[in-house]
C-alpha positions, 0 to 999 in steps of 0.5 A: 295311174291315179295318184292318192295322197294320204297325210298324217296330221296332228289336229287339236292334239290328236293324230289323224290320217287325211285323204282329200277332205276326209279325216280318219282317226284319232290315233293314239300316236304318230306311229299308229297313225303312220301305220294306218296311212302306210297300210292304206297307201299299200292297198291303193298301190295294190289297186294300181294307184300311185300312193304317197304318205305325207307326215306333218309333224308338230315341227313340220320337219317330217319327211315325205314317205313313198309307200312304194319305196318302203315296200321295196325296203 
């Protein structure tokens, strides 16, 4: 299974979602960027990939979130 990693990052004062070298956004808040990343990770898992979302907050103390464990909750 291929692994994909989505990142949520604060770049120049705006929230973005990253996948590899690509950036998506801007998003108005951490919550909307996280929702977009989780939605994309869910679609990747439905396609048979292992997906992960890493949230890089302004303090870099935000936890890594696995879409699979969130889907089971």
